[in-house]
LOLO-750849 format. One record per residue: z, x negated, y of N, C-alpha, C in turn; residue in one letter. Coordinates in pm, whole numbers. Each point is the difference from the previous one (the first is absolute). Layout:
BEGIN
n_Z_n_X_n_Y_ca_Z_ca_X_ca_Y_c_Z_c_X_c_Y_code
Z_X_Y_Z_X_Y_Z_X_Y_A
...
END
This chain:
BEGIN
n_Z_n_X_n_Y_ca_Z_ca_X_ca_Y_c_Z_c_X_c_Y_code
-2652_821_-1507_7_114_90_141_61_-5_M
51_40_113_133_59_10_-13_151_17_I
71_75_-85_-4_146_5_142_54_13_T
23_86_96_131_62_18_7_128_-83_Y
79_-4_-108_18_120_-81_108_90_60_L
85_-59_83_97_76_79_19_-72_132_K
-9_72_110_8_-60_134_123_52_73_R
69_-88_72_118_41_75_-39_87_118_A
80_105_23_-24_88_114_64_-55_127_A
100_-88_-17_73_-54_114_21_-150_-18_K
43_-64_109_47_-137_-6_141_-2_60_T
78_-105_-23_135_-5_59_-1_18_152_P
-108_-44_67_-8_14_145_-14_145_42_E
-50_86_-92_-21_139_34_128_66_47_T
112_-37_-65_127_65_29_89_-83_93_E
-56_-107_58_82_-86_85_54_77_120_A
-86_84_56_41_93_105_80_-65_112_G
118_56_25_79_-42_115_107_-104_-34_N
-10_-62_-117_103_-96_-40_16_-111_102_A
-112_-50_52_7_-110_97_69_45_128_A
-30_122_44_60_51_124_151_16_-17_I
40_61_-112_142_23_-25_75_-133_-10_V
-53_-94_-79_67_-129_-18_12_-74_132_A
-105_4_81_1_-69_129_108_56_92_S
9_130_7_101_64_86_141_-34_-46_Q
21_4_-131_133_-29_-53_40_-145_25_M
-91_-92_-24_32_-142_19_29_-30_147_L
-76_61_88_24_-21_143_139_52_39_R
35_116_-53_131_59_27_112_-87_-55_D
-19_-51_-123_101_-85_-63_16_-131_77_I
-109_-56_47_8_-124_77_78_22_130_E
-19_116_62_65_28_128_146_40_-18_M
29_85_-98_135_58_-10_82_-56_-115_R
-61_-80_-84_74_-70_-103_66_88_-104_G
124_-31_-32_69_65_-110_16_151_20_E
16_43_124_14_144_26_-124_75_-46_A
-118_-56_28_-124_65_-41_-12_3_-152_A
37_-109_-65_-7_-6_-146_90_106_-62_V
121_11_51_92_100_-54_-54_142_18_R
-62_27_114_-57_133_24_-113_30_-99_E
-87_-97_-25_-109_21_-96_55_16_-142_Y
102_-78_-34_60_11_-133_57_140_-21_A
63_55_104_56_136_-10_-111_105_-6_H
-98_-13_89_-107_99_9_-91_0_-122_K
-39_-118_-46_-101_-11_-106_60_-6_-140_L
119_-59_-14_59_-21_-133_136_66_-17_D
41_76_101_131_70_-8_114_-98_-29_K
-6_-117_63_102_-102_-26_81_-28_126_W
132_18_-9_90_-29_110_112_-96_-43_Q
-11_-55_-118_103_-89_-51_-17_-142_50_G
76_-92_-62_-7_-141_37_-139_-55_-32_D
-47_-87_86_-129_-65_-23_17_-119_-93_I
95_-87_30_26_-116_-85_78_42_-123_I
-49_-40_-116_68_30_-127_90_-117_-35_V
130_24_-6_96_-108_-28_9_-26_-150_T
52_-116_-39_20_-27_-144_83_108_-69_P
101_51_69_83_106_-61_-82_126_-24_A
-87_32_95_-87_117_-16_-96_-20_-116_M
-51_-121_-14_-92_-28_-111_72_20_-132_I
118_-56_-12_76_13_-125_28_146_-34_D
39_77_101_33_140_-24_-124_80_-39_A
-112_-32_64_-121_79_-21_-70_-35_-131_R
21_-120_-49_-69_-42_-122_92_0_-123_T
122_42_18_101_-9_-106_-41_75_-127_R
-65_115_16_-29_86_-115_-139_-21_-61_D
-71_-104_42_-132_-27_-58_17_-37_-147_I
-74_63_-89_12_-31_-143_-31_-147_-30_P
62_-53_-102_-15_-141_-35_-145_-35_-32_M
-70_90_-70_-140_-30_-34_-86_-11_125_Q
25_86_98_-74_-7_126_27_-132_70_T
126_-42_0_34_-128_61_-74_-115_-69_R
0_2_-132_-66_-108_-75_-150_-1_28_R
-61_119_8_-144_6_26_-32_-57_138_D
77_36_100_-22_-52_135_21_-151_3_I
102_-47_-68_28_-143_-4_-111_-77_-72_E
-51_58_-109_-110_-64_-74_-125_-10_87_F
-36_111_64_-120_1_83_14_-95_118_A
116_-4_61_22_-92_112_-14_-145_-45_T
53_-31_-117_-12_-136_-53_-146_-37_-24_A
-80_94_-47_-143_-24_-21_-68_-36_132_Q
29_78_103_-60_-24_131_44_-136_55_V
126_-32_-17_50_-129_48_-67_-117_-72_K
-19_13_-132_-64_-108_-76_-143_-23_46_R
-73_110_23_-138_-16_45_-3_-60_141_F
89_48_87_5_-52_137_35_-148_1_A
92_-42_-88_36_-141_-8_-119_-84_-45_Q
-78_53_-95_-120_-72_-45_-100_-13_114_A
-13_106_81_-88_-9_118_50_-109_95_Q
129_0_25_56_-98_92_-22_-142_-52_K
15_-18_-130_-17_-132_-60_-145_-47_3_D
-94_94_19_-142_-36_-1_-46_-67_129_S
81_10_105_-34_-68_126_111_-99_34_C
-31_-101_76_100_-104_23_-24_-69_134_H
102_-66_48_-13_-80_120_-64_-135_-36_E
-64_-63_99_-63_-129_-27_-14_-78_130_F
-27_-128_-14_-43_-83_113_-111_-90_-50_S
-93_-32_88_-114_-82_-40_-49_-81_119_T
-47_-122_-25_-54_-86_105_-151_23_8_E
-43_75_102_-142_36_12_-85_-119_43_L
55_-82_84_-65_-125_42_110_-99_31_S
-30_-130_7_107_-98_17_92_32_117_P
128_21_-31_100_25_103_20_145_38_G
-84_91_-53_14_143_33_54_73_-122_L
127_39_8_66_70_-111_9_148_36_I
-50_85_-86_5_145_23_68_67_-119_T
47_122_21_68_65_-110_13_150_17_G
60_60_-100_20_145_-4_143_31_-42_Q
61_96_71_131_51_-39_-12_148_-31_R
83_47_-90_4_141_-36_138_53_40_L
1_83_103_127_47_56_3_152_-2_I
100_61_-63_6_146_-5_35_60_136_P
-40_126_19_43_75_118_152_11_-3_C
59_19_116_145_13_8_48_141_-36_N
-76_102_44_41_139_-23_-119_81_-50_V
18_70_-109_-104_88_-53_54_143_-5_A
-83_95_41_33_141_-12_-76_60_-116_G
70_65_-92_-63_59_-119_19_151_2_C
-111_72_8_8_146_3_-25_56_-139_Y
87_93_-42_-10_62_-132_-6_151_17_V
-116_61_-22_-12_145_24_70_82_-107_P
49_116_41_53_99_-93_-44_136_51_T
-116_42_-43_-51_129_41_-19_87_-122_G
-127_14_-42_-29_75_-122_71_-63_-120_R
9_-133_1_65_-73_-108_97_-103_58_Y
99_-39_-79_90_-109_37_-63_-130_-48_A
-46_-83_93_-75_-120_-37_94_-116_-31_H
64_9_-114_95_-103_-42_-70_-137_-4_I
-118_-3_-58_-69_-128_-19_-34_-69_131_A
-28_79_105_-34_-62_129_117_-77_57_S
122_36_-39_118_-72_49_1_-143_-53_A
-13_-14_-133_6_-137_-53_-130_-76_20_Y
-113_70_10_-126_-69_27_5_-74_134_M
57_64_101_3_-60_134_121_-91_18_S
118_52_-27_122_-76_27_10_-126_-86_V
-22_14_-130_13_-116_-90_-101_-108_35_A
-122_40_35_-103_-98_34_38_-76_126_T
55_72_98_43_-66_124_112_-100_-27_A
95_37_-84_111_-90_-29_-45_-123_-76_K
-94_17_-95_-52_-117_-71_-73_-93_96_V
-67_57_99_-69_-81_100_97_-82_85_A
127_43_3_99_-73_77_36_64_132_G
-38_126_21_33_70_125_152_10_13_V
52_-38_116_145_-3_21_60_140_2_Q
-63_91_74_54_135_16_-106_103_-33_T
26_80_-101_-89_110_-37_67_132_38_V
-67_75_87_48_131_42_-83_105_-74_V
66_86_-75_-70_102_-79_34_139_54_A
-103_84_12_17_137_49_-58_98_-101_C
65_114_-14_-57_108_-80_44_134_56_S
-85_100_-23_20_135_51_122_66_-62_T
76_75_79_109_78_-60_-55_97_-104_P
69_8_-113_-43_86_-111_92_120_-12_Y
-59_118_-12_77_123_-18_-46_63_-131_H
84_-1_-101_-42_60_-126_85_-45_-117_G
-54_24_-120_72_-35_-123_-35_-142_-45_L
97_-66_-61_-20_-131_-62_61_5_-139_V
-79_-31_-100_46_9_-139_59_138_-29_D
-64_101_59_42_138_-25_124_45_76_G
53_-87_87_122_34_74_-27_-1_150_K
70_85_70_-9_3_145_72_-121_59_S
-62_-64_99_62_-115_65_3_24_151_V
91_-67_66_5_6_144_-128_-60_59_E
-50_53_113_-119_-59_61_21_-148_31_P
-106_-74_-6_3_-144_23_-115_-63_-76_G
-6_-132_-1_-106_-67_-77_15_37_-147_I
-113_26_-65_2_33_-143_78_-108_-75_H
98_38_-81_83_-101_-68_-78_-103_-79_P
-108_40_-67_-77_-95_-78_-72_-101_90_H
-53_50_113_-63_-89_98_103_-95_59_V
116_52_31_107_-81_57_43_-110_-97_L
13_36_-127_38_-101_-100_-108_-107_-12_Y
-126_41_4_-110_-97_-7_3_-94_119_A
28_53_119_12_-86_119_111_-102_-19_M
112_45_-53_115_-88_-20_-31_-109_-102_Q
-56_39_-114_-34_-97_-105_-102_-101_50_V
-95_46_82_-105_-89_49_51_-98_105_A
114_32_64_59_-95_92_-7_34_146_G
-18_129_36_-6_39_140_130_-39_71_A
-12_-56_120_117_-42_77_54_111_88_D
-88_82_53_39_114_85_-80_120_-47_I
66_112_-21_-68_122_-45_27_110_102_I
-107_70_41_13_106_99_-58_130_-53_M
70_108_26_-47_133_-39_-91_52_110_T
-127_-32_-11_-101_40_98_-134_12_-69_L
-79_98_40_-133_17_-55_-105_8_110_G
-125_-5_-40_-111_26_91_-18_-100_111_G
-65_45_106_-29_-85_116_128_-54_61_V
105_82_-1_126_-46_61_57_-120_-76_Q
-21_-7_-130_45_-117_-76_-81_-123_37_A
-130_16_11_-87_-112_35_35_-53_139_I
19_93_95_37_-41_135_135_-69_5_G
96_53_-74_134_-60_-2_-5_-142_-54_A
-76_-23_-106_-9_-135_-56_-73_-94_96_M
-105_49_64_-77_-85_91_84_-45_120_A
84_89_51_79_-31_119_142_-46_-31_Y
33_-11_-127_131_-50_-38_114_94_33_G
-26_129_0_103_97_36_101_15_-113_L
123_29_37_114_23_-90_50_-127_-69_F
-87_-95_-23_41_-121_-73_-11_-128_81_C
-67_7_116_-16_-118_83_-91_-106_-57_G
-85_38_-97_-90_-96_-65_-145_52_7_K
-72_-26_109_-140_44_7_-82_-65_-111_P
-82_80_-66_-79_-51_-112_-114_-89_47_A
-25_-106_-73_-118_-83_22_-121_61_-70_D
26_68_-111_-106_64_-78_57_129_-58_I
-84_104_-7_40_128_-58_-98_33_-114_I
56_32_-116_-83_26_-118_44_130_-67_V
-86_48_-88_33_117_-80_-95_115_24_G
-20_84_-102_-90_114_13_65_114_78_P
-82_98_35_51_118_70_-113_96_29_G
32_112_64_-103_99_32_-86_-48_116_N
-92_87_45_-95_-42_103_68_-30_134_K
115_61_26_72_-27_124_65_-139_-7_F
57_-34_-114_56_-133_-21_-109_-106_9_V
-113_28_-63_-111_-96_2_-48_-24_143_A
-12_107_78_-43_-15_139_103_-77_82_E
128_27_-23_103_-72_73_-7_-150_-28_A
-17_-37_-126_-12_-142_-35_-124_-60_64_K
-110_73_-3_-125_-51_59_18_-25_149_R
67_92_68_18_-13_145_93_-115_36_M
95_-28_-86_96_-107_28_-51_-137_-44_L
-112_-3_-72_-55_-127_-47_-33_-89_120_F
50_-120_-3_-10_-91_114_138_-28_53_G
73_107_27_143_-17_33_74_-44_-125_K
-35_60_-113_53_-40_-130_-116_-19_-96_V
23_-74_-106_-99_-7_-106_13_124_-88_G
-104_32_-73_5_108_-98_-65_-49_-129_I
24_76_-107_-56_-40_-128_-148_33_-7_D
-35_129_8_-138_44_-10_-19_121_91_V
-126_26_39_-32_125_66_-14_104_-110_F
98_88_-9_13_84_-119_-57_140_21_A
-51_55_-109_-43_139_-5_47_61_-129_G
-49_116_-35_38_64_-127_-33_-89_-119_P
81_9_-104_-19_-81_-119_-135_29_-65_S
-68_-105_-49_-133_12_-60_0_-56_-142_E
-87_58_-84_-23_-58_-132_-148_8_-31_V
-51_-106_-61_-136_-1_-54_7_-50_-144_A
-81_60_-85_-10_-44_-139_-144_-36_-29_V
-21_-121_-51_-129_-43_-51_3_20_-151_L
-92_79_-51_2_32_-143_-141_1_-57_A
-17_-60_-118_-129_9_-70_19_90_-123_D
-98_0_-88_6_94_-113_102_-39_-106_D
67_-115_19_106_-38_-94_134_60_41_S
9_57_120_126_53_51_34_133_-64_A
128_31_-1_50_128_-49_3_97_117_D
-83_105_0_-6_92_114_135_61_35_P
81_26_-100_130_62_25_91_-95_79_Y
1_-129_-38_82_-98_71_-51_-17_142_I
-132_-4_17_-58_-12_134_43_118_86_V
-14_121_-54_37_120_74_149_0_33_A
82_-40_-96_145_-5_21_36_-94_113_S
-66_-117_5_32_-98_104_-45_48_138_D
-112_70_8_-43_57_128_102_102_49_L
41_89_-88_97_103_37_134_-64_37_V
36_-105_-72_126_-67_28_12_-47_143_G
-109_-46_58_5_-45_139_-26_114_98_Q
-73_103_-44_-20_117_86_131_67_34_G
99_-19_-83_133_56_21_62_-48_131_E
-45_-116_53_59_-55_121_-7_97_117_H
-111_72_13_-9_90_115_-134_68_12_G
-5_100_88_-120_81_18_-120_-82_45_H
24_-114_67_-109_-77_60_-29_-129_-77_E
44_-8_-125_-16_-123_-78_-135_-4_-72_S
-89_-92_39_-130_-10_-67_12_-43_-146_P
-86_59_-84_-8_-32_-144_-148_-25_-30_M
-34_-121_-45_-139_-37_-19_-25_-50_-142_W
-109_45_-60_-44_-50_-130_-139_-59_17_L
-15_-126_-38_-129_-68_1_-36_-32_-145_F
-114_49_-46_-34_-16_-141_-151_-12_-19_T
-39_-58_-113_-142_-1_-37_-23_89_-123_N
96_86_-27_-11_94_-113_6_144_51_S
-113_69_-5_-4_139_45_90_88_-89_R
1_-30_-130_81_80_-92_149_-13_32_A
45_-123_26_140_-19_35_33_70_132_L
-89_-11_98_23_65_129_17_150_-16_A
-88_61_-79_6_144_-21_131_41_-67_A
44_-78_-97_123_32_-71_121_-14_93_E
2_-103_84_111_-19_93_6_116_100_V
-115_38_52_-6_113_94_53_127_-65_I
-24_17_-127_49_117_-74_151_-8_-26_N
50_-121_-25_140_-18_-38_97_8_118_L
-38_-54_114_93_-14_112_65_133_41_V
-76_107_23_65_125_42_103_51_-101_P
-26_-19_-129_95_44_-101_129_-82_5_N
-13_-130_23_119_-85_12_80_36_124_L
-68_30_108_69_40_123_76_131_-20_I
-62_94_-70_63_131_-23_131_-12_-79_D
14_-105_-78_119_-18_-83_114_-70_73_K
-23_-42_125_104_-68_76_101_99_57_L
121_-47_33_96_86_70_-51_32_140_P
55_102_65_-59_53_123_-28_-101_111_P
95_-88_31_-20_-94_111_-117_-94_-29_T
-1_-59_-118_-108_-91_-37_-132_75_-14_A
4_121_-56_-123_79_-17_-64_31_135_R
81_35_97_-51_30_134_-67_-122_62_D
66_-116_-9_-55_-122_60_-126_-47_-70_A
7_-13_-133_-115_-51_-75_-118_97_5_A
30_129_1_-108_98_7_-79_-12_129_G
71_-15_112_-69_-16_129_-75_-131_5_A
61_-107_-53_-65_-130_2_-130_2_-82_A
4_63_-117_-120_8_-84_-108_86_67_W
42_110_57_-96_91_64_-68_-63_122_R
79_-66_85_-51_-41_131_-39_-147_11_D
62_-87_-81_-18_-143_22_-56_-77_-120_Y
-20_69_-112_-46_-71_-120_-150_-19_-1_A
-43_-111_-57_-143_-26_-19_-23_-59_-138_E
-111_37_-61_-44_-57_-127_-140_-56_24_V
-13_-132_-16_-124_-68_34_-62_-59_-127_V
-122_40_-29_-73_-49_-118_-94_-113_41_L
13_-114_-70_-81_-119_29_-86_-33_-122_C
-102_-82_21_-87_-40_-110_53_-121_-77_D
63_-94_73_41_-125_-62_143_-35_44_T
58_-96_-70_134_-42_39_-4_-77_132_R
-111_-68_27_-13_-68_129_1_101_114_E
-65_113_-22_1_106_100_140_60_16_E
74_9_-109_138_49_6_85_-93_85_M
-18_-131_-16_74_-97_81_-36_16_147_V
-128_17_29_-45_17_139_66_121_65_E
2_113_-73_61_121_53_151_-19_16_V
64_-56_-100_144_-20_5_40_-88_118_S
-71_-110_22_32_-89_111_-21_69_134_D
-95_91_5_-24_74_125_116_94_30_R
54_64_-101_114_90_18_129_-78_24_Y
13_-118_-61_118_-87_17_130_77_-22_A
13_57_-117_113_88_-30_134_-73_1_S
102_73_39_137_-52_-5_37_-41_-143_E
-18_91_-94_24_-28_-142_-133_9_-73_H
-28_-98_-83_-127_0_-73_25_-28_-148_L
-32_98_-83_12_-16_-145_-137_-31_-60_E
0_-87_-99_-123_-30_-75_22_36_-145_V
-72_102_-45_5_40_-141_-141_-15_-57_Q
-35_-126_-22_-136_-38_-40_8_-116_-100_C
-114_-29_-61_-12_-119_-84_1_-125_88_R
33_-114_-63_-11_-131_65_79_-7_130_D
131_15_-13_87_4_118_-7_-127_83_L
-22_-114_-62_-9_-125_75_-117_2_97_D
-110_65_-40_-117_8_89_37_78_127_W
70_109_-17_40_81_115_97_-76_89_W
94_-71_-59_95_-78_77_-73_-106_84_L
-103_-57_-56_-75_-105_69_-91_54_110_A
-43_126_-11_-102_51_91_49_97_106_N
111_68_-23_53_92_101_70_-79_110_L
-21_41_126_56_-77_111_82_82_99_T
-9_133_-3_67_81_102_87_107_-63_C
129_-23_-2_96_96_-54_139_-43_44_Y
93_97_3_138_-34_34_70_-66_-117_G
-8_64_-117_54_-58_-122_-87_46_-117_S
-20_-88_-98_-94_24_-109_76_20_-131_L
-42_102_-75_63_35_-127_-107_-8_-110_F
10_-102_-82_-105_-31_-96_33_55_-138_L
-79_96_-46_16_53_-135_83_126_-5_G
-22_77_-104_71_127_-19_150_-20_-15_E
40_-120_-43_141_-24_-33_90_-9_124_E
-60_-12_117_79_4_124_-51_114_85_T
81_41_96_-37_114_84_67_-17_136_T
-51_70_99_53_-11_136_150_32_3_V
42_97_-78_142_37_1_89_-118_-39_A
-47_-87_-90_78_-119_-34_19_-88_123_Y
-111_-19_74_7_-79_122_84_67_108_G
-7_131_5_79_74_100_149_-16_-22_D
40_-14_-126_143_8_-31_64_-130_-48_K
-66_-73_-93_82_-95_-75_-68_-129_-45_V
-131_-12_2_-61_-117_-64_23_-130_77_S
14_7_134_33_-122_74_-80_-21_127_G
-136_-3_-6_-79_-12_123_31_116_96_P
-6_-29_128_46_97_99_-91_122_8_N
60_116_26_-79_124_7_-29_43_143_H
44_-75_99_-33_31_140_-130_-71_31_I
-110_77_6_-136_-54_-7_-89_56_110_L
-111_-69_30_-92_47_105_-79_122_-44_P
-26_91_94_-80_120_-23_-110_8_105_T
-80_105_-8_-106_25_99_-94_-118_17_K
-31_-69_-109_-96_-110_4_58_-133_45_G
131_-5_31_60_-124_48_3_-109_-106_A
-19_36_-127_-2_-101_-106_-123_-89_10_A
-92_31_89_-114_-89_23_44_-128_71_K
113_8_71_43_-118_75_149_-34_-15_Y
74_84_-72_144_-22_-9_52_31_-139_S
104_-72_-41_70_33_-122_121_86_31_G
80_26_-101_117_83_16_122_-80_42_G
115_66_-6_125_-66_37_32_-111_-99_L
44_-112_53_37_-114_-84_102_-84_77_S
55_-100_-65_91_-89_74_-71_-64_118_V
-132_-20_-11_-75_-65_108_2_81_129_H
12_135_-11_5_84_118_127_-25_80_K
105_-44_-66_128_-24_66_17_-145_43_F
-100_-84_-29_11_-142_29_-108_-44_98_M
38_-86_91_-95_-56_97_-46_-137_-49_K
-131_-19_-4_-55_-130_-34_-20_-77_129_T
89_-91_28_2_-71_127_-46_-145_-17_L
-78_-47_93_-52_-137_-8_74_-91_97_T
-2_-130_-29_58_-100_89_-83_-127_-5_W
16_-85_99_-71_-128_-1_79_-106_75_Q
-29_-123_-35_65_-117_60_-104_-113_-1_R
0_-85_104_-101_-107_5_62_-130_50_A
-54_-111_-46_39_-130_52_-78_-25_128_T
44_-99_76_-74_-34_122_-140_-49_-34_R
-13_-76_-107_-132_-51_-38_-96_114_-33_E
53_110_-60_-87_114_-33_-60_62_125_A
65_-20_116_-51_56_124_-132_-64_44_N
-32_-116_-54_-124_-67_38_-120_90_-30_R
-1_61_-118_-110_91_-34_26_142_50_D
123_48_-21_31_138_38_-21_23_149_L
45_-96_82_-11_17_145_-144_3_48_G
-83_-91_-51_-139_-5_43_-77_127_-40_Q
13_38_-127_-76_117_-48_46_127_68_V
133_12_18_53_119_70_-54_6_142_T
0_-113_71_-48_-2_138_-147_39_7_A
-83_-57_-90_-143_29_5_-29_147_-32_R
64_54_-106_-23_140_-36_50_94_110_I
118_-31_56_55_84_107_-95_7_118_S
-59_-114_35_-92_-2_115_-131_71_-33_R
-44_-8_-124_-118_78_-39_26_150_15_L
126_38_-21_38_141_14_29_38_145_E
6_-99_89_31_28_139_148_4_29_G
84_-59_-86_146_11_14_57_-137_39_M
-3_-29_129_38_-131_50_148_-31_-20_E
86_102_18_144_-26_-15_34_-38_-143_A
-66_65_-96_19_-38_-139_-40_-146_-21_H
-115_-36_54_-51_-136_-18_98_-104_54_A
62_31_114_87_-99_64_129_-25_-79_R
41_96_-84_117_-28_-84_-32_-111_-99_T
-127_-6_-44_-43_-111_-84_-16_-127_81_G
-61_10_119_-18_-115_88_133_-69_28_D
101_79_32_129_-56_41_64_-79_-113_D
-15_46_-121_56_-74_-113_-78_-128_-28_R
-132_6_12_-80_-120_-19_37_-106_104_L
21_44_123_37_-94_106_139_-59_-23_E
93_82_-49_137_-46_-23_10_-95_-118_K
-68_36_-109_17_-75_-125_-93_-121_-11_Y
-113_2_72_-102_-105_-17_-45_-49_137_F
95_-51_80_-28_-41_138_-111_-105_4_K
-94_22_91_-106_-96_20_-121_19_-90_G
12_85_-103_-114_20_-90_-93_108_56_E
-129_-16_-27_-99_99_46_-31_96_-115_A
-9_128_33_-29_103_-100_-109_94_50_F
-76_54_-91_-99_103_34_73_135_-4_D
31_52_118_77_123_9_-85_119_47_K
-132_-18_2_-87_108_40_-14_10_150_G
-84_91_46_-26_19_142_99_99_61_T
79_-43_99_99_92_56_-63_128_52_P
77_107_-12_-46_132_47_17_4_152_V
-102_49_68_4_0_148_4_141_60_S
-14_101_-82_2_137_52_112_79_-64_V
END
């Protein structure tokens, strides 16, 4: 039996509001007026009137004062992401195979030519999103990676800096291998990358997290360009039994609630005692956060958090798969059993010794993941998102003896006479004088 000890008052859709209307109007305007429209939105929404394209000289000047330890940390994390992405790439391969005598078929793996990587800088400077997207695209073999981030106005390392891309984000883009960097945020950045504005390189695929307006813009452009995932607010779920440490469970829930006011936090457990302790601990942990994080996590816990009590671990798996959380932690006995039985999640964190924050920042697997139940049918960002799996085939004339007859008969069963005749014509050309069963010609 499933019992809700805490129920969410809202869902991410509750606050979707006019995001679709706003994004639609902006994209239509950008498509019609191009760079002029983008510049106007950049000025109006982000107070940015500077250069859009960031030159190498600008990068050097803006990142010159980054502390050495910060540089090393960004370089280490980027290397981790690259290693994991390379392992993903190595796991798939091109091939050719003879399916029947004379019919050779195969697969090629070809990267997209241009990828657009969006890196948000709103409540927080998302340094990790820069190397998660850009480095993965470069490992996949993408020729041109265009990276965009919102102009930042504020302090960096305790010092005032000129407005522009956050220096740490900019350095991460550079280390990850971005070919073109643009100072643009929001819908205007997505539109600029889709239409190839300022750089002359329209994106084949656009990836990266963002607010609800960015998510809507990507959704609307899907088809014209590829996208990584249909994104919503960041989610976390924790599966915990009575062996889990309530404090660590509570800490991990709060850690992801920090993302924003609309970030769901879910606990699935078969221990009533643990559930009660976590419910008691979370508000105290939130109260100890600095103001920005406290505001976000407090709203997320109040409006979007749920604590679900189950009778068995099988029931916990059923509930978890139904929610299909973006991030899923397992703090239970017998981790191998959970790994074997869970099927719907963006990324899985097995055991207390790992946590979502490790995946968000440095462990290696990508942190750009499906939300809003999309993990039921999709994984997160990977090298595969930037690569096209393309098929090819070649046949001998002798192979046409079977291929032509079967194609003609099936085509005519479907009522497609023109299709059938492409097989007929080859049979007549390659096997003159021979009789074949090509099915009954279509007459209507």
